[in-house]
C-alpha positions in Angstrom: 20.4 -4.5 -16.8 18.7 -0.9 -17.3 15.1 -0.9 -16.1 13.0 2.2 -16.3 10.4 2.7 -13.9 7.1 4.8 -14.6 4.8 5.8 -12.4 2.5 8.6 -11.8 3.9 9.5 -8.4 7.5 8.9 -7.0 9.1 10.1 -4.1 8.4 12.7 -2.4 4.8 12.3 -3.0 4.2 10.1 0.1 0.0 12.0 0.2 -0.3 9.5 -3.0 -0.2 6.5 -0.3 1.3 3.3 -0.2 2.6 2.9 -3.8 4.7 5.4 -3.1 6.7 4.1 -0.5 6.7 0.6 -2.1 7.8 2.1 -5.4 10.8 3.6 -3.7 11.6 1.0 -1.9 11.7 -1.2 -4.5 13.9 1.2 -6.8 16.7 2.2 -4.3 16.8 -1.5 -3.0 17.4 -2.6 -7.1 19.9 -0.3 -7.4 21.9 -1.3 -4.1 21.8 -4.9 -5.8 23.6 -3.6 -9.3 20.4 -2.7 -11.5 20.5 0.6 -13.1 17.4 1.8 -12.2 15.8 5.5 -14.3 12.2 6.4 -13.0 10.0 8.5 -14.9 7.4 10.3 -13.0 5.1 13.4 -12.6 5.8 16.5 -10.0 2.1 15.5 -8.6 2.0 15.6 -4.6 -0.8 13.3 -4.5 -3.1 15.8 -3.4 -3.4 17.8 -6.9 -0.7 20.6 -6.4 2.7 20.4 -7.8 6.3 19.3 -5.8 9.2 21.8 -5.9 11.3 19.4 -7.7 13.8 19.7 -10.8 12.1 19.3 -14.0 13.0 17.1 -16.7 16.7 16.3 -15.8 17.8 13.3 -13.4 17.9 14.0 -9.6 19.9 11.0 -7.8 17.4 9.6 -5.0 19.2 7.2 -3.2 21.1 5.7 -6.3 17.6 5.9 -8.1 18.0 8.9 -11.4 14.4 10.4 -10.7 13.2 12.3 -14.0 10.0 14.4 -12.6 7.9 16.3 -15.6 5.4 18.6 -15.5 1.9 17.4 -14.4 -1.9 17.7 -16.2 -3.6 17.9 -18.9 -7.2 18.6 -18.1 -6.8 21.4 -15.2 -7.2 19.6 -11.6 -8.8 16.4 -13.0 -6.3 13.3 -12.7 -3.3 15.6 -13.0 -1.0 12.6 -12.3 -2.2 10.8 -15.0 -1.0 12.7 -17.9 2.3 15.2 -18.8 3.0 15.8 -22.3 6.5 15.9 -21.5 6.3 12.5 -20.0 5.1 11.0 -23.2 7.3 12.9 -25.3 10.5 11.5 -22.6 9.2 7.6 -23.4 8.8 8.3 -27.2 12.7 9.5 -27.2 14.0 7.2 -25.0 12.8 4.4 -24.4 14.6 2.3 -26.5 17.9 2.9 -24.2 16.8 0.6 -21.9 16.0 -3.5 -21.8 12.7 -3.3 -19.5 10.1 -1.3 -18.8 8.1 -1.7 -15.4 4.6 0.4 -14.8 3.3 1.1 -11.7 -0.7 1.3 -11.7 -3.2 1.7 -13.9 -5.7 4.5 -14.6 -3.1 6.9 -16.5 -1.9 7.7 -19.4 1.7 6.7 -19.1 0.8 2.6 -18.8 -1.4 3.2 -22.5 2.1 5.2 -23.7 4.4 2.7 -22.8 2.2 -0.2 -24.2 1.9 1.6 -27.5 5.9 2.1 -27.5 7.0 -1.1 -26.2 6.2 -2.8 -29.8 7.5 -0.3 -31.3 10.9 -0.2 -29.8 10.8 -4.1 -28.8 11.4 -3.2 -25.3 8.8 -5.7 -22.9 7.3 -4.4 -20.0 5.6 -5.5 -16.6 2.7 -3.9 -14.7 2.1 -3.8 -11.4 -1.5 -2.8 -10.4 -1.2 -2.2 -6.7 -4.5 -4.1 -6.1 -6.2 -1.5 -8.8 -7.0 -4.8 -11.4 -9.0 -6.5 -8.2 -12.6 -6.9 -9.2 -13.7 -5.8 -5.4 -11.7 -2.2 -6.3 -13.2 -2.0 -9.6 -17.0 -3.0 -9.0 -17.5 -1.6 -5.6 -15.4 1.2 -5.0 -16.2 4.5 -6.5 -18.1 5.0 -9.6 -18.4 1.6 -11.1 -20.6 2.3 -14.1 -17.5 4.5 -15.2 -14.6 2.2 -14.2 -15.9 -1.0 -15.5 -15.8 0.3 -18.8 -12.7 2.2 -18.9 -10.9 -1.3 -17.5 -12.1 -2.7 -20.6 -11.6 0.1 -23.3 -8.1 1.1 -21.6 -6.7 -1.0 -19.1 -7.4 -4.1 -20.3 -5.0 -2.9 -23.6 -2.3 -1.8 -21.0 -2.5 -5.4 -19.1 -2.6 -7.6 -22.4 0.1 -6.4 -24.5 2.5 -6.4 -20.9 4.8 -9.5 -20.7 3.7 -10.1 -17.5 1.5 -9.1 -14.5 3.6 -8.2 -11.3 1.1 -9.3 -8.1 1.9 -8.4 -4.3 0.7 -12.0 -3.2 -1.4 -14.8 -3.8 -4.4 -13.0 -3.0 -4.5 -9.9 -4.9 -3.8 -12.8 -8.1 -6.9 -14.4 -7.3 -9.2 -11.3 -6.9 -7.8 -10.1 -10.2 -8.8 -12.9 -12.2 -11.5 -11.2 -14.3 -9.4 -7.6 -15.1 -6.2 -9.6 -15.6 -7.2 -11.0 -18.8 -5.0 -13.9 -18.2 -1.9 -12.4 -18.8 1.2 -14.6 -17.0 1.7 -13.3 -14.0 4.4 -13.8 -11.0 4.5 -13.1 -7.2 6.9 -10.6 -5.4 5.5 -8.7 -2.1 6.2 -5.3 -0.9 9.3 -4.9 1.2 10.4 -2.6 3.9 14.0 -2.4 6.3 12.4 -4.5 8.6 15.0 -3.9 11.1 14.1 0.1 10.8 10.7 -0.9 12.1 11.9 -2.9 15.5 9.8 -1.6 18.3 10.8 1.4 20.3 10.9 0.8 23.7 11.2 4.5 24.6 8.8 6.0 22.1 6.2 3.4 22.9 6.6 4.6 26.9 6.4 8.3 26.2 3.1 7.9 23.5 1.1 6.0 25.9 2.3 7.9 29.4 0.3 11.0 26.7 -2.5 8.9 26.0 -2.4 8.2 29.7 -2.7 4.5 28.6 -1.9 2.1 31.8 0.3 -0.8 30.9 -2.8 -3.2 30.9 -4.8 -1.0 28.5 -5.0 -2.2 24.8 -3.6 0.9 22.1 -5.7 0.2 18.6 -4.3 1.9 16.0 -5.4 2.5 12.2 -2.9 4.7 10.1 -4.2 5.6 6.2 -6.5 7.8 5.0 -9.6 8.7 6.7 -12.4 7.8 4.2 -15.5 5.6 3.5 -14.2 2.7 2.0 -11.7 2.3 5.2 -14.5 1.4 7.6 -13.3 3.4 10.3 -17.0 3.7 11.9 -17.0 -0.1 11.9 -14.0 0.0 14.6 -16.1 3.0 16.7 -19.3 0.6 16.5 -17.2 -2.4 17.9 -15.7 -0.3 20.4 -19.4 0.7 21.8 -20.0 -3.3 21.9 -16.7 -3.5 24.0 -17.6 -0.8 26.2 -21.1 -2.6 27.3 -18.4 -5.8 27.8 -16.8 -3.8 30.3 -13.9 -3.1 28.1 -12.3 0.2 27.0 -9.1 0.2 24.7 -8.0 3.3 23.1 -8.1 4.2 19.4 -6.1 6.2 17.5 -7.1 7.5 13.7 -3.7 8.7 12.5 -3.2 9.6 8.8 -4.6 12.3 6.4 -8.2 13.6 5.6 -9.6 12.6 2.1 -13.4 13.1 3.0 -14.2 15.5 5.4 -17.6 14.6 5.5 -16.8 11.4 6.5 -14.3 12.5 9.4 -17.0 14.9 10.9 -19.2 11.7 10.8 -17.0 9.9 12.6 -16.2 12.5 15.3 -20.1 12.2 15.8 -20.3 8.7 16.5 -17.7 9.1 19.2 -20.0 11.8 20.9 -23.0 9.6 20.4 -21.1 6.4 21.8 -19.7 8.4 24.2 -16.1 7.3 23.7 -14.4 11.1 23.8 -11.8 10.0 26.1 -10.4 6.5 24.1 -10.5 7.9 20.6 -7.9 10.1 19.1 -7.9 11.7 15.5 -4.4 12.6 14.7 -3.1 14.4 11.2 -0.3 12.8 9.3 3.2 12.9 10.7 6.4 12.0 9.3 7.4 8.3 8.8 10.1 8.4 11.6 7.0 9.5 13.9 4.3 7.1 12.6 7.1 4.2 13.3 6.4 5.4 17.2 3.3 5.3 17.0 3.6 1.5 16.0 5.9 1.1 18.9 3.0 2.7 21.0 0.3 0.6 19.6 -0.9 -3.1 20.0 -3.1 -3.9 17.4 -3.3 -2.4 14.0 -6.9 -1.8 12.7 -7.6 -2.2 9.0 -11.0 -3.0 8.1 -11.3 -2.1 4.8 -13.7 -2.4 2.2 -10.8 -3.4 -0.2 -7.0 -3.6 0.1 -3.9 -4.4 -1.7 -0.8 -5.5 0.3 -1.1 -2.4 2.6 2.2 -0.8 3.7 1.1 -0.4 7.1 0.3 -3.8 7.9 3.7 -4.3 6.2 5.4 -1.8 8.7 3.1 -2.8 11.7 4.4 -6.5 11.8 7.7 -5.5 11.6 7.2 -3.6 14.5 5.5 -6.4 16.1 2.1 -5.3 15.7 -0.6 -7.9 14.9 -3.2 -7.1 12.3 -6.8 -7.5 12.4 -7.6 -7.2 8.7 -10.9 -7.2 6.6 -10.9 -10.5 4.8 -11.3 -8.7 1.7 -7.5 -7.6 1.9 -5.4 -9.2 -0.4 -3.2 -10.5 1.7 -5.6 -11.4 4.6 -4.9 -15.5 4.2 -1.0 -14.3 5.1 -1.7 -12.9 8.3 -4.0 -15.8 9.3 -1.9 -18.7 8.1 1.2 -17.0 10.3 -0.7 -16.3 13.5 0.0 -12.3 12.8 -3.4 -10.8 13.8 -7.2 -11.9 12.6 -9.1 -11.7 9.4 -12.7 -10.5 10.0 -16.0 -10.0 8.3 -16.8 -6.3 8.1 -19.3 -6.1 10.7 -19.1 -4.4 14.5 -19.7 -7.5 15.9 -17.0 -9.5 13.9 -14.6 -7.1 15.2 -16.0 -6.6 18.8 -16.1 -10.6 18.8 -12.5 -10.5 17.5 -11.1 -8.0 20.0 -12.8 -9.1 23.0 -10.0 -11.9 23.9 -7.2 -9.3 22.9 -8.4 -6.7 25.3 -9.1 -9.0 28.4 -6.5 -11.3 28.0 -2.6 -10.6 28.9 -1.2 -13.8 26.8 -2.6 -13.2 23.7 -1.4 -9.9 22.1 2.3 -11.2 23.0 1.6 -14.0 21.6 0.5 -12.4 18.0 2.9 -9.9 18.3 6.0 -12.7 18.3 4.4 -14.0 14.9 3.6 -10.6 13.5 7.6 -9.9 13.7 8.6 -13.3 12.6 6.2 -12.9 9.7 7.6 -9.6 8.4 11.0 -11.1 8.9 9.9 -14.2 6.6 8.3 -12.5 3.9 8.8 -8.7 3.5 12.4 -8.3 4.1 13.2 -5.7 1.5 16.8 -7.2 0.3 14.6 -10.5 -0.6 11.6 -9.1 -1.9 14.1 -7.0 -4.4 16.5 -10.1 -5.2 12.9 -11.6 -6.3 12.3 -8.6 -8.2 15.6 -8.8 -10.2 14.7 -12.5 -10.9 11.1 -11.3 -12.5 13.0 -9.1 -14.4 15.5 -11.5 -15.6 12.8 -14.2 -16.3 10.6 -11.5 -18.5 13.9 -11.5 -20.5 15.1 -14.4 -21.1 11.9 -16.4 -20.9 12.8 -18.7 -17.8 10.3 -19.1 -15.0 11.7 -19.1 -11.2 10.1 -21.7 -9.2 10.2 -18.7 -6.2 8.2 -16.6 -8.3 4.9 -18.5 -8.4 4.5 -18.0 -11.7 1.1 -18.3 -13.1 
């Protein structure tokens, strides 16, 4: 089976977020299972700059043939969304593949695939990575621009797809309005769960650097520093916990996509007198991120809207329970597995969920064991890659594998 994966970003464009990691993981695992995988992507690095990669020729990346194409059509505005050479390559070669897999929406490449699909009689599936989530469309950013765009452009890409691939049941439910009734199946993101196992030596070393006693609870946020991530609510909750006589340590680890928001967070830390317990750290390499998971006791994710976050999956694999927004697509799975707590987006709700964790010596170890079991059961990359291959075969043959929960 020859599969072409079309995505605006691919490794090493890590700054673009979890979609790059999840797509890379899928492609490499599918290749190792015998699927012939080719990737067409741009040279955008996720920050609007261009990566130093060969252009227009195949590069072997873990058994995957990756073709990078020059990004940009309108200067620095959404460079990853446009590429003349990628479009030309699609027209020249799409007929050589059995199936096309499009990642994300809001880029010209997906629309180009939808137009060429019928001409070449090659089916395609779409993985929106949460971008069809009604909350994301209507509550984040400029809804007055996004909603018309979805109906004028994304609807064409979605409606022409043979199937939509959602990462969990919650994402499918939240995408009903903008999924336009297309057939869909469920396969979660996947990781090498064993690689994220807790590292005792790293835990000891980093907690010593933080001056965190064994009984001190360390909270961790991993991701972009942006208003939609609601990091400020954690700070407000820490103020409430401090008033209750509890003072966990909170680590904010990741790139800053809104400098003004970061400054406002630092001002809150000073105003709430939390300077000794809140650390803002820049992004680090993945191996170092795993070390920080090992040092942490609870992952914080109070986002306004969230798909199936890679940081959540990685934390679970590292035996770190999650405090997650009820608006997150997989909040139900976290609660069902006993791997954390779902919260409302208020400081009071966060503080209420944290208080028994930081004041009891028994709750976090229980949640930690559940977190690891959840990762093994749901997110092992070999299992999910097998499910994705079955999804491909279903699209090509018209079958409906019960394990994929088709709808």
